[in-house]
C-alpha positions as CSV (number, residue, x, y, z in Angstrom):
1,M,0.0,0.0,0.0
2,E,2.8,2.4,0.9
3,L,4.7,1.7,-2.3
4,Q,1.6,2.6,-4.3
5,T,1.3,5.9,-2.4
6,I,4.9,6.8,-3.2
7,R,4.5,5.8,-6.8
8,S,1.3,8.0,-7.1
9,R,3.1,10.9,-5.5
10,T,6.0,10.6,-7.9
11,V,3.6,10.4,-10.9
12,S,1.6,13.4,-9.8
13,R,4.8,15.5,-9.2
14,S,6.1,14.5,-12.6
15,A,2.7,15.4,-14.2
16,D,2.7,18.8,-12.3
17,R,6.1,19.7,-13.6
18,Q,5.3,18.8,-17.2
19,A,2.2,21.1,-17.1
20,T,4.3,24.2,-16.3
21,E,7.4,25.8,-17.6
22,P,10.3,23.5,-16.6
23,T,12.3,24.8,-13.7
24,L,14.8,23.4,-11.4
25,S,16.4,25.0,-8.3
26,K,20.1,25.1,-7.9
27,D,19.8,22.4,-5.2
28,E,17.9,20.2,-7.6
29,L,20.3,20.8,-10.5
30,F,23.2,19.9,-8.2
31,E,21.4,16.9,-6.8
32,I,20.9,15.5,-10.3
33,L,24.3,16.4,-11.6
34,K,26.4,15.3,-8.6
35,N,26.3,11.6,-9.6
36,Q,28.3,10.5,-12.6
37,R,25.8,7.7,-13.4
38,R,22.9,10.2,-13.6
39,R,25.0,12.4,-15.9
40,D,25.8,9.4,-18.1
41,A,22.1,8.4,-18.2
42,L,21.2,11.9,-19.4
43,S,23.9,12.0,-22.0
44,F,22.9,8.5,-23.3
45,L,19.3,9.7,-23.6
46,K,20.4,12.8,-25.5
47,E,22.5,10.8,-27.8
48,N,19.7,8.4,-28.6
49,G,16.8,10.7,-29.4
50,G,15.5,11.2,-25.9
51,E,13.9,7.8,-25.5
52,V,15.6,4.5,-24.6
53,N,15.0,1.3,-22.7
54,L,16.6,0.5,-19.4
55,S,18.6,-2.5,-20.6
56,D,20.4,-0.5,-23.3
57,M,21.2,2.3,-20.9
58,S,22.4,-0.1,-18.3
59,E,24.7,-1.8,-20.8
60,F,26.1,1.5,-22.0
61,I,26.8,2.8,-18.6
62,A,28.3,-0.5,-17.3
63,A,30.6,-0.6,-20.3
64,K,31.7,3.0,-19.7
65,E,32.2,2.5,-15.9
66,N,34.3,-0.7,-16.5
67,G,36.2,0.7,-19.5
68,I,35.3,-2.2,-21.7
69,D,33.1,-2.9,-24.8
70,V,29.4,-3.8,-24.2
71,S,30.1,-7.2,-25.6
72,A,32.7,-7.9,-22.9
73,L,30.3,-7.1,-20.0
74,S,29.6,-9.8,-17.4
75,S,26.0,-10.3,-16.2
76,S,27.0,-9.0,-12.8
77,Q,28.4,-5.8,-14.2
78,R,25.1,-5.2,-16.1
79,K,23.0,-6.2,-13.2
80,R,24.8,-3.8,-10.8
81,V,24.2,-0.8,-13.0
82,Y,20.6,-1.9,-13.9
83,I,19.6,-2.1,-10.2
84,G,21.2,1.2,-9.4
85,L,19.4,2.9,-12.2
86,Y,16.1,1.2,-11.6
87,Q,16.0,1.7,-7.8
88,C,17.7,5.0,-7.3
89,H,18.8,7.2,-10.2
90,L,15.9,7.1,-12.6
91,P,13.2,7.5,-9.9
92,K,15.1,10.4,-8.5
93,M,15.3,12.1,-11.9
94,A,11.7,11.3,-12.6
95,N,10.8,12.9,-9.2
96,F,12.6,16.1,-10.3
97,G,10.7,16.0,-13.7
98,V,13.7,15.5,-15.8
99,V,12.8,12.1,-17.2
100,D,9.6,10.0,-17.5
101,F,10.5,6.5,-16.2
102,D,8.1,3.7,-16.7
103,K,9.3,1.0,-14.4
104,D,6.9,-1.6,-15.7
105,R,7.9,-1.2,-19.4
106,G,11.5,-0.3,-18.6
107,T,11.4,2.9,-20.8
108,I,13.0,6.2,-20.1
109,E,12.1,9.5,-21.9
110,L,13.7,12.9,-21.5
111,L,11.3,15.7,-20.4
112,P,11.6,19.4,-21.2
113,A,13.2,20.1,-17.8
114,A,16.2,18.1,-18.9
115,E,17.2,20.9,-21.2
116,L,18.1,22.9,-18.1
117,L,21.0,20.5,-17.5
118,D,22.4,20.6,-21.1
119,P,25.0,23.3,-20.3
120,Y,26.5,21.1,-17.7
121,L,26.5,17.8,-19.6
122,D,28.7,18.8,-22.6
123,D,31.9,16.8,-22.3
124,D,33.8,19.5,-24.1
125,V,32.9,22.2,-21.6
126,V,35.9,23.3,-19.6
127,A,36.4,26.3,-17.5
128,S,36.8,28.8,-20.2
129,D,39.5,31.4,-19.8
130,P,39.2,34.2,-22.3
131,N,42.9,35.1,-21.9
132,V,44.3,31.6,-22.3
133,E,45.5,32.3,-25.8
134,L,47.2,35.5,-24.7
135,R,48.9,33.7,-21.8
136,M,50.0,30.9,-24.1
137,G,51.5,33.4,-26.6
138,A,53.3,35.3,-23.8
139,A,54.7,32.1,-22.3
140,A,55.9,30.9,-25.7
141,T,57.6,34.3,-26.3
142,V,59.4,34.2,-23.0
143,A,60.5,30.7,-23.6
144,L,61.9,31.6,-27.0
145,L,63.7,34.6,-25.6
146,V,65.2,32.5,-22.8
147,I,66.4,29.8,-25.2
148,A,67.7,32.4,-27.7
149,G,69.6,34.2,-24.9
150,L,71.1,30.9,-23.6
151,V,72.3,29.7,-27.0
152,G,74.0,33.0,-27.7
153,A,71.7,35.0,-30.0
154,P,73.1,38.5,-30.6
155,V,72.0,41.1,-28.1
156,L,70.1,38.5,-26.0
157,S,73.3,36.7,-25.1
158,A,74.4,39.9,-23.2
159,L,72.2,38.7,-20.3
160,P,74.0,36.0,-18.3
161,A,72.3,32.6,-17.6
162,A,71.3,33.7,-14.1
163,G,69.6,36.7,-15.6
164,W,67.5,34.4,-17.9
165,A,66.6,32.3,-14.8
166,V,65.3,35.4,-13.1
167,V,63.4,36.5,-16.3
168,S,61.7,33.1,-16.7
169,T,60.9,32.9,-12.9
170,V,59.3,36.3,-12.9
171,A,57.3,35.5,-16.0
172,L,56.0,32.3,-14.4
173,L,55.0,34.2,-11.3
174,L,53.2,36.8,-13.4
175,F,51.3,34.1,-15.4
176,A,50.3,32.4,-12.1
177,V,49.1,35.6,-10.5
178,T,47.1,36.8,-13.5
179,E,45.5,33.4,-13.8
180,A,44.6,33.3,-10.1
181,V,43.0,36.7,-10.1
182,G,41.3,36.1,-13.5
183,V,43.1,38.7,-15.5
């Protein structure tokens, strides 16, 4: 009886979220994204048209977690991921209105609220530094100057090796400080 009540509440929350504009609080976003298996499930759904079955998702995630091909998975590796998705991760995401999870049929479908997670799921996303190219160019220039000075290039060879050590150390410190303060 209690299980049916929980299931009913989950379905009604999911239906309520679908009827309105999709929103997730920061806490909800972080709760969903804090687990790698949930991020993998969302990525798998996106890569497969937004609708998949639990078996396919379990195999994909188990293979990824074990660093092997799907064909090399053992039944225990599949089962461990399947149970985790079935009992924990998919119901949690369904409760937040990110997926529609039909436990009886084993189907999972992305809901509109999942789009709110897209910026955080892109594997190519890295902390973007608008000055990274500038810093890389400056570091390359300093490196070339130091090398040229040490091999005896005219004018640059006037500075002794200890001087080039100071120049390169100061340059490294400046790069570190500008990166730390975000300049």
